[in-house]
N, C-alpha and C positions, 0 to 999 in steps of 0.2 A: 840629413836623415832621408831615407828613401820613403816612397809612398806607402810602404808596408811597415814603417816605423823602425826600420833597421838602421843601425848606426855603425860606422866604420871606426875601429880603433886602430890608429897607426901602429905599424909593426914595432917601432922602437918603444912604444908605451905598453905593449902587451907581452913583453919578454917574460914576465913572471906569471902569465895566465896560460893555462894549458887547456886543451880540448876537454870538455866535461866539467870544468870548474864551475861552481855556482857563484853567481855575482849578485850583489845587492846594490840597488840604486837609491841614493838618498837625494832628495831635492830640498834645498834651503834657499828660499827666495829665488834668485837668478843663478844659483850655483847647483851643479849636479856632481855628486860624489859617487864614484864607482869603486866598490871594494869586493874582494874575494870573501865569500861567506865564512871561510875558516878564520879570517882576521876580523870579522865584524864585531863580535862581542868584546874582544880584547881592547880594541882601540876606539870604540864608538864614542865614548865621552870626549876623548881628545880630538877626534875628527870633527865632531859637532862644535866644539869650542873653537877650533881653528877656523871652521867655516863661518861661525858667528863673528869672530874677530876680523876676518878678512872682509866680510860684508860691511861691517861697521867702518873699517878703514876706507873702503871705496866710497861710502856715504860721506865721510869727512872730506875726502878729496873732491867729490862732487860739490860740496858746500864751499870749497875754496880754502879749507882749513889745512894747509900744508905749507912747508917751507922748502924752497928750492935752493940747492947747494951746487957749487962746482965740485968736481971730483976731489980737489984738494981740501975744500971746506968740509966735505962729507967725511973724509978720512980723519981730519982733525977732530970733528965731533965724535967720531967713533972712539978715538983714543981717550976721550973724557969718561967713557963708560967703563 
């Protein structure tokens, strides 16, 4: 972030953003979500739930509540679902 509070969005992440588009910034604990205003109402509930679940998952990892798998073990576990 610059001293003026400006943030650079990498080109590959702004492919769907055009000059003049209005953007909404949502802060959820340590997460920042940037959305186009036109998409804001449609998906707000899903976005906030995704942010909440992601934050909770990181907290669980920080607490050491996770299982480590090799690639083969992970794929075997996925097949069970």
